[in-house]
N, C-alpha and C positions, 0 to 999 in steps of 0.2 A: 548384430544384436548388441545392445548396450545393457549392462546391469545397473539399475538405478535404485539406490536406497534413499528413502525419505524418512526423516524424523518429524513426526507430527502428522496426525491423520484428520485434521480439520477439513472443512468442505473445499477450500481452495486447493490445498495440497492433494486431496483425493481427486478432485476434478481434473487435475493435471495428469492423472494416470490414464485418462481416456486417449489423448493424443499419443502418449507413450505406447500404450497397448496397440493402438491403430498401426503404429510403425513397427510392431513386433518385438518390443523390448521387454526384458524381464524386470519386474517392479516389486520391490520389497518395502512394504508400508509399515513403519514402526510407530506405534502410538506413544504419546507422552504419558506421564503419570496421571494426567487428567482425561486420557482417552481410552481407558480400559473398557468401558462399555461399548465404545465404537468398535474397537478391535474384536471384542467378544461377539458383537453382532455380525461383523464381516466373516468371522470364523464359522459361526453357526448357520448363518442364512445367506451370506454373500452380500447383504444389503448394508449400505452406510445409512445409519438412522437419521442423520440430519439432512442428507441429500435425498433420502427416500428412493434410492436407486441401487440396483445391483452393480457392484464394481466390476470392472473387466476381469476376465478369468486369468489374465497375466499378472494380477496383483496377489501377492502372498502377504497376509497380515502377521505382524509380530507384536507381542507385548514388549514393553521397554526393557525388561530384564533379558530379552533375547536379542537386543540390539547388536552385540558383537557378532553374532552369527549372521544377522541381516546385512551387516556392512562388510562382511568378508568378501573380498574380490570385487567390490563395486567400483565402477569407473566414474559414475556420476553420483554425487551426493546432494540431496536437497534438504534445506532447512524449511520445514513447512509450518513452523509455529507462527503465532501472531506477534505483534510488537511487544506484548507484555512478557513473552517468553524468550526473547532473543539472547539475552545473556545466559540463561539456562541452557539453551540449545548450543551455544558456543562452548559451554563447559562440557556438555556431552560430546560434542564433536572433537574436543581436545583429546579424548581417549579413543575415538573411533576412526578418525581420518588417517589416511596413509599417503605418503608422498606420491605426487602425480595425479591425484584425483581432482576432479572439477567440482566445485561447490557452487550451488545455485540457491539463492534466497528469495523468499516471496513476501516477507513482512514489510509493512509500510509504516514509517515513522522516523523520528529523530530523537537524539538525546542531547542535553545541554549541560555544559559545565557551569559552575557558579558565576563565571564572568560572562556568560552568554554564548560562548563558543558552541556551535552546533556540529554534531557528527551524524552521518547517515548510518542506518542500521546495519548494512553489510560490513561496515568498518567496526561497529560494535561487536558483531558476531565474530569477526576475524580476530579481534583483540583478545578474545578468551582463549585462543589457541596459542601454544608456545611458539615463539618467533621462528625457530628453524622449521617447524612443521607448517606454520602459517605461510611461509615464503616458498614452500615446496608444493603448494596446491594453487589453483586459480579460484578467484572469487567473482561471481557474477550475480545478477538479480533479474527478476521479471517485473515489469511495470506495464501500465497501460490499461485501458478500459476492459475489464473482464469480470463478469459476474459468474461465480463458480457454477451455479446450476445450469446456466445457459451453455457454458463450455461442456459440461458433462452430458448434455443432450445434443451436443455437436452442432450448436448454432454458430454461425460465422462470428469469429472473434479475432480482433486485431490487437496485437500486443507489441511491446518493446522488450528485447533482451539487451541488457547493458553490462558493461565491464570496462575496466581500464585496459584490458588486454583484448585487442580487436580480433586476434586469431581464434581465440576460444569461442567467440560469438558465432562464427561460422559453423563450428562443430555442434554447438548447442542448438542453434536454429535448425540444423539438419536433423537432429535427434527428435525434435518436437513437431516440426512443421507437418501439417496435414492439409487436405483440401478445405477444411473449415477452421483450422487454427493457423492464422496468418501472422508471420513474424517479421518485424523490422529490427534492426540492430542500431545501437548507438554507443559510442565510446565516451559520451558525456555522462559518466557514472554519477557524479555529484548532481548534475542538473536533473537527470531523470529521477533519482531517488528523492531529491528535495521536492519535486513536483508530486511524487507519489505520497509523500507525507502531508504536504500542504493542502492538497485537494480534499483530504478528509476534513480539514478544518472548515473550508469554505462550503463543502457540501452540507455540513451541519447547519451553517448559517443560512444557506438557501432554504432549508426547511422552515425557517421563520415565516416565510411567505404564506405557506398553507395554514400555519397556526394563526397568523394575524387574520387571514380570511375567515377562518372558522370563528374567531372571536367576534368578528363583525356580523356573523350570522349569514355569510354569503356563500357557504359551501355549495348549496344547491342552486345558487342564483345564476344569472346570465353572465355576469362579469367575474372573471377570476382575479388572480393576483400575479399574473405573469410579468407585468412591468417591474414589480418589486423584486421578483426572483431574478429577472434578467440583469438588473442593476447589480445585485449582489454577486451574481455569476461573473459579470464583467470586472467588477472591482477585485474579486478573488483572483481572476486571471492576471490582472494588472500587477497585483502584489506578488504573484509567482514570478512574473518577469523581473520585478525589482529585486527579489531574493537571489536571482541568478547573478546579478552584478555584485552582490555582497559575498556570496559563498563560492563564486568561481565557476558556476555552470554556464553553459551556452545560453545566451539571451533568447535564442529562438526555440529552445526546448519546450517551454510552456505552450507554444503555438500549435502543437499537434498532439498525438496520442498521449504522451506522458502527462501533459498539462491539461488543456481544455477538454480533451477526449475523456480522460479519466475523471475530471471534475464533473463532466456532464453525467456519466453513467452512475457515479456515486450520488449525485444530487437527485437522480431519478427515483431513488427509493432506498429502503434499508434502514438500519438502526440509527445512523447519523441523522438522517432526515427526520425520523420519527421524534427523536429527542428535541431537535430544532423546532419541530411543529408544536410540541408541548410548551416550549419556552415562548413561542410566538403567541400562543393562546393566553399567556399571562403567568405561567409558572416560573419560579426560580429554578435554576439548574438542579439544585439539591432536591427539590420536589420532583422534578421530571425524572431524575436518576432513581429516586426511591420508588417511583411508579413502574420501573422496569428492572426488577430484581434479577440478578444473574445474567444480565445482558452486557456483553463486552462493547464498550463505547470507544473505539479507537480514535474517532474524530475528536472526542472530548479530551482524550489523553494527549493527542498531538497539539491541541490548542493550549493545554496547560504547559507542555514542554516548550513549544516554540514561542507562544505568547509571553510566557514568563521571561524568556531570553531577551525579548525586545527592550526591556528597561535597562539592563546592564549594557547591552549593545549600544543603546542611545547614550547612556552616560559616558561610554568610552569614545563616542563620536564615530562609531562604525556605521550607524544608520542615523538618519535625520529625524527630528522630532515629529515632522509631519508625515513620515512614511508609515505604511501599514496601518491606516486608521481602522480598517475592518478587523484585521487580526487583533489589534489592541483591544477593540471593543469585545470581540469574541472572548478574549482572555478575561476581561472584566465580568462578562456574563457567566463564563464557565469556571474560570479559576478563582474569581472573587465573589461569585454568586450574586452579582448585582442584577437589577432589572434591565430588560432590553430597552435600549434607546439609541437606535442607530445614528451614527454621525454622518448623515447624508451629505452635508455641505463640505465635508473633508475628502469625499471620494474624488478620484480622477484628477488630482492636482498634478499639473505638469505632465499629463499623459503624453506618451510618445517619446519622452526623453530617454535617451540611452538605448533604444531598441536597435539591434543590429540588423543589417540588410541581408545577412546570409548566415549559413551554418558554419561555425568555427570548428566543430568536431565532426567526425565521420558519422553520417546518418544515411543509410542506404536501404533500399528495398531489397530484401532477399528474394531470389527468383526461382530457385530450384524446388522441386517437389520431393 
């Protein structure tokens, strides 16, 4: 049995308690300062209000002020906050971690320096922890197509655990793997995390297709707008491939679960797609966002960060002027609040250039139960 302490009690962090409980582990779920009502609900009724499910009996809920007790003696620590709370979570972990622990993160996104240099969120999380302590624990992350509610009701789910340290991945996979939670591992830490961030950008854009269809009055008609959506999906995938060559990820990583797999499931529904639909109907992003008060839009946040970085990266010659036409326009629409006008003729320029014929990093199917 492993003792697992989780900071953040959102739907994905909580959904991950199901496979942990299935495998007989002890789980301590700590709410953030924004999660007090969630923790109160679990304490009083056992039900997570946003999942509308009773959490496993193996889960013990804690309010944030009780985090030191919740983290005492834990072997595995999870950062369960979203992309907006990663720095905060790292600052909390700085006082809670102990040498030898394994840290596993679930947030998806990136941060950018003024010169356009991009960093993955697990590195941002780790950077908040003093160097000696940071180097005495391991840092890993979960990516891949996983909708929290489906995992919580034990639907078949295939994901990727990633780290720069291959040995820890075997231990983590064994801790979580169940007959319904299928785990692959990859040491392409940068590539997997870049895909996890970028797929949110393109999923929002794919939502344009349904909105454009609605604006045409064709929602109930015979013909849909799948051609439109498929082209945006493919261009998004192609741009993820391009980013691998720039940031040092394996160029094949976008071709499976972390890239196209996660892009597909994110584009299938959710908040990113909804706001994209409103823009496709003719709204500016500012109007669409105002119509969804209190909703966390991680796809829009990723577009603003990564899309803004493209200009300084272009000025420095790191990327070409013709690269990332879809992401550039997504930034115009989201970051600059401009109207939608997709640059179709700029898509798929030089497609196929630079794609590798094999995997440069270790990617393997984990086989034990």
